[in-house]
C-alpha positions as CSV (number, residue, x, y, z in Angstrom):
1,M,-22.9,-252.3,51.4
2,G,-22.2,-252.5,47.9
3,K,-24.5,-252.3,44.8
4,F,-25.5,-256.1,44.9
5,E,-26.3,-256.1,48.5
6,N,-28.3,-252.8,48.3
7,M,-30.5,-254.2,45.3
8,L,-30.7,-257.9,46.3
9,G,-29.4,-258.4,49.9
10,E,-32.8,-259.4,51.4
11,I,-33.6,-261.9,48.5
12,D,-32.6,-265.6,48.9
13,L,-31.5,-266.2,45.5
14,S,-31.1,-269.9,45.7
15,T,-34.9,-270.3,46.6
16,S,-36.4,-267.5,44.4
17,T,-37.0,-267.1,40.6
18,G,-36.1,-263.9,39.1
19,L,-36.1,-261.7,35.9
20,E,-33.5,-259.3,34.8
21,F,-33.8,-256.7,32.3
22,G,-31.0,-255.7,30.0
23,P,-28.2,-258.0,31.4
24,L,-25.8,-257.5,28.3
25,T,-22.4,-258.9,29.3
26,S,-22.7,-258.2,33.1
27,P,-25.8,-259.5,34.6
28,M,-26.3,-258.7,38.3
29,V,-27.7,-262.1,39.0
30,Q,-25.8,-265.1,37.4
31,K,-27.6,-268.4,36.2
32,S,-25.5,-270.2,38.8
33,Q,-26.8,-268.3,41.6
34,S,-30.7,-268.1,40.9
35,N,-33.5,-269.5,38.7
36,I,-32.9,-266.2,36.7
37,F,-34.2,-265.3,33.3
38,Y,-32.9,-262.5,31.2
39,I,-35.2,-260.3,29.1
40,D,-34.2,-257.4,26.5
41,H,-35.5,-255.5,23.6
42,D,-34.2,-257.8,21.0
43,T,-32.8,-261.5,20.7
44,T,-29.3,-262.5,21.6
45,E,-28.2,-262.3,17.9
46,G,-30.0,-258.8,17.4
47,I,-28.2,-257.3,20.4
48,R,-24.9,-258.9,19.3
49,Q,-25.5,-257.3,15.9
50,K,-26.3,-253.9,17.5
51,Y,-22.9,-253.9,19.4
52,K,-20.7,-255.7,16.8
53,D,-18.7,-252.4,16.0
54,D,-18.6,-251.1,19.6
55,A,-15.2,-251.4,21.1
56,N,-16.5,-251.1,24.6
57,V,-18.7,-254.1,24.4
58,D,-17.4,-257.8,24.1
59,C,-19.9,-259.3,22.0
60,D,-18.8,-262.8,22.7
61,A,-19.8,-261.9,26.5
62,I,-23.2,-261.0,25.8
63,V,-25.4,-263.3,27.8
64,P,-28.2,-265.3,26.1
65,I,-31.8,-263.8,26.3
66,D,-34.4,-265.8,27.3
67,F,-37.2,-263.3,26.5
68,V,-37.8,-260.2,24.1
69,Y,-39.9,-257.6,25.6
70,H,-42.7,-256.8,23.2
71,S,-45.0,-253.7,24.7
72,D,-46.4,-255.9,27.5
73,L,-44.5,-257.7,29.8
74,S,-46.8,-260.6,30.9
75,Q,-47.2,-261.7,27.5
76,S,-43.4,-261.3,26.8
77,V,-42.6,-263.8,29.6
78,N,-45.5,-266.2,28.4
79,G,-47.3,-265.6,31.7
80,L,-44.6,-266.7,34.1
81,K,-44.4,-265.2,37.5
82,F,-41.3,-264.1,39.6
83,D,-40.3,-263.4,43.0
84,Y,-37.9,-260.4,42.1
85,I,-37.2,-258.4,39.2
86,V,-33.7,-256.6,38.5
87,A,-33.3,-253.5,36.4
88,S,-29.9,-251.9,36.5
89,H,-30.0,-248.3,34.5
90,V,-33.3,-249.5,32.8
91,F,-36.0,-247.6,34.3
92,E,-34.7,-244.0,33.5
93,H,-35.0,-245.1,29.7
94,V,-38.7,-246.3,30.2
95,P,-41.1,-243.9,28.1
96,N,-44.1,-244.7,30.5
97,P,-42.9,-245.4,34.0
98,I,-46.3,-246.0,35.6
99,K,-47.3,-248.5,32.9
100,W,-43.9,-250.3,33.2
101,L,-44.3,-250.6,37.1
102,N,-47.8,-252.2,36.6
103,E,-46.4,-254.4,34.2
104,C,-43.8,-255.7,36.5
105,A,-46.4,-255.7,39.3
106,A,-48.4,-258.1,37.1
107,V,-45.6,-260.7,36.7
108,L,-44.4,-260.7,40.3
109,N,-45.7,-262.8,43.2
110,P,-47.5,-261.2,46.2
111,G,-44.8,-259.4,48.3
112,G,-42.4,-259.5,45.3
113,T,-39.6,-257.2,45.0
114,L,-38.3,-254.8,42.1
115,C,-34.7,-254.0,42.4
116,L,-33.5,-250.9,40.7
117,A,-30.3,-248.9,40.1
118,L,-30.7,-245.3,38.5
119,P,-28.4,-242.6,37.5
120,D,-28.2,-239.8,40.0
121,K,-28.7,-236.5,37.9
122,R,-26.4,-234.5,40.0
123,V,-23.3,-236.6,38.8
124,T,-24.2,-237.6,35.4
125,F,-24.7,-235.8,32.0
126,D,-28.3,-235.2,33.2
127,R,-27.0,-232.3,35.2
128,P,-28.7,-229.5,33.1
129,R,-32.0,-231.2,33.0
130,Q,-34.9,-230.5,35.2
131,I,-36.1,-233.2,37.8
132,T,-39.0,-235.1,36.4
133,Q,-42.4,-234.3,37.9
134,L,-45.4,-236.5,38.7
135,S,-47.3,-234.8,35.9
136,E,-44.9,-236.1,33.4
137,W,-45.5,-239.6,34.4
138,V,-49.1,-239.0,34.4
139,G,-49.0,-237.6,30.9
140,A,-47.2,-240.6,29.6
141,L,-49.6,-242.8,31.1
142,L,-52.5,-240.9,29.8
143,D,-51.0,-240.5,26.3
144,R,-50.2,-244.3,26.1
145,R,-46.9,-243.2,25.3
146,E,-44.7,-246.1,23.8
147,R,-41.4,-244.1,22.9
148,P,-39.5,-241.1,24.4
149,S,-41.4,-237.8,23.8
150,P,-40.0,-235.2,21.7
151,A,-39.6,-233.0,24.7
152,S,-37.2,-235.8,26.6
153,V,-35.4,-235.9,23.2
154,F,-35.0,-232.3,23.0
155,E,-33.7,-231.9,26.5
156,A,-31.3,-234.9,26.4
157,A,-29.8,-233.3,23.0
158,R,-29.7,-229.9,24.7
159,S,-28.1,-231.1,27.9
160,A,-25.4,-233.2,25.7
161,L,-24.5,-229.8,24.0
162,I,-24.2,-227.9,27.4
163,E,-22.1,-230.8,29.0
164,A,-19.8,-231.0,26.0
165,G,-19.4,-227.2,26.2
166,L,-20.7,-226.5,22.7
167,P,-22.4,-223.4,21.7
168,P,-26.3,-223.6,21.2
169,S,-27.6,-225.1,17.9
170,R,-30.8,-226.0,16.2
171,W,-29.7,-229.9,16.5
172,P,-31.7,-230.5,19.7
173,F,-35.0,-229.3,17.9
174,D,-34.1,-231.3,14.7
175,H,-33.4,-234.4,16.8
176,A,-36.7,-233.9,18.8
177,A,-38.4,-233.5,15.3
178,E,-36.7,-236.8,14.3
179,S,-38.1,-238.8,17.1
180,L,-41.7,-238.4,15.8
181,E,-40.6,-240.8,13.0
182,R,-38.3,-243.2,14.9
183,Y,-37.5,-244.3,18.5
184,I,-34.8,-242.4,19.9
185,D,-33.5,-243.8,23.2
186,V,-32.8,-241.1,26.0
187,H,-33.4,-240.7,29.7
188,C,-37.1,-240.1,30.3
189,T,-36.9,-240.0,34.1
190,I,-34.4,-237.5,35.5
191,C,-34.0,-237.9,39.2
192,T,-32.3,-238.1,42.5
193,L,-32.9,-240.7,45.3
194,E,-35.2,-238.1,47.1
195,S,-37.0,-237.3,43.9
196,F,-37.6,-240.8,42.7
197,T,-38.7,-242.0,46.0
198,G,-41.2,-239.1,45.9
199,L,-42.5,-240.2,42.7
200,I,-42.9,-243.7,43.4
201,D,-44.8,-242.8,46.8
202,A,-47.0,-240.1,45.1
203,S,-48.1,-242.3,42.3
204,R,-48.8,-245.2,44.7
205,D,-50.6,-242.7,47.0
206,L,-52.9,-242.0,43.9
207,G,-53.6,-245.7,43.2
208,L,-51.6,-245.7,40.0
209,Q,-49.2,-248.2,40.8
210,P,-48.9,-250.7,43.8
211,F,-45.3,-250.5,44.8
212,S,-43.8,-249.2,48.0
213,I,-40.3,-248.1,48.9
214,A,-38.9,-251.0,50.9
215,A,-35.3,-249.9,51.0
216,A,-33.4,-246.9,49.4
217,F,-29.4,-246.3,49.1
218,D,-28.1,-242.8,48.0
219,T,-25.5,-242.3,45.8
220,E,-22.0,-243.0,47.3
221,P,-18.8,-240.8,46.7
222,Q,-17.2,-241.8,43.4
223,S,-20.4,-243.3,42.1
224,I,-23.0,-242.0,39.7
225,E,-26.0,-244.0,41.0
226,F,-28.3,-244.9,43.7
227,Q,-30.3,-248.2,44.3
228,A,-33.8,-249.0,45.6
229,R,-35.9,-252.0,46.4
230,L,-39.6,-251.5,45.7
231,R,-42.2,-254.2,47.2
232,L,-45.5,-255.2,46.3
233,P,-47.9,-255.9,49.2
234,G,-48.1,-259.5,50.4
235,V,-51.0,-262.0,50.3
């Protein structure tokens, strides 16, 4: 099966209401396929402005955003409820994963599905970084973290130097220090499918979030990502 089937194969899109994070120019689910709403960190115009000088993004193809995310998902979507949520290459950027999972649970109907695609650290620029431990998720939750930690920013910058074959420098430290003053977007969760499912199971077993793994699909040859469907308990 392909990515779309792995993430959405069991959902009847024609009768379901969904929410998709960060669709940019290529939403997983089209408006013609489902009653789908799009959410991002900024308005449509703000996102177009952000990418106006990026040759890799066709600004005219950026889809209109229905909701702007502001720290609390339920408030951001005006209290609407959904049958499924789609997030492709979003979760790894989330500074506080357990908080985000609980926010998604709060806007899903009972038995709802969270459909995720994440990069596999073994085949991406995250190769030099250590796999994320449950303690890091718990620390982010207890710290009420709202932006990537200086440690994550440091490791991302250091990894970039290693992957580029550049000599060690002070830049990762300076970059991490800068993150104390402004939001620097980096990967906060570094994982393989096995480690990711372990994090979900362990955090659920501790009662920190309610999702269980419904289906998981490991990284295919020539791909850089795996997919997983997480499900809430039913009524």
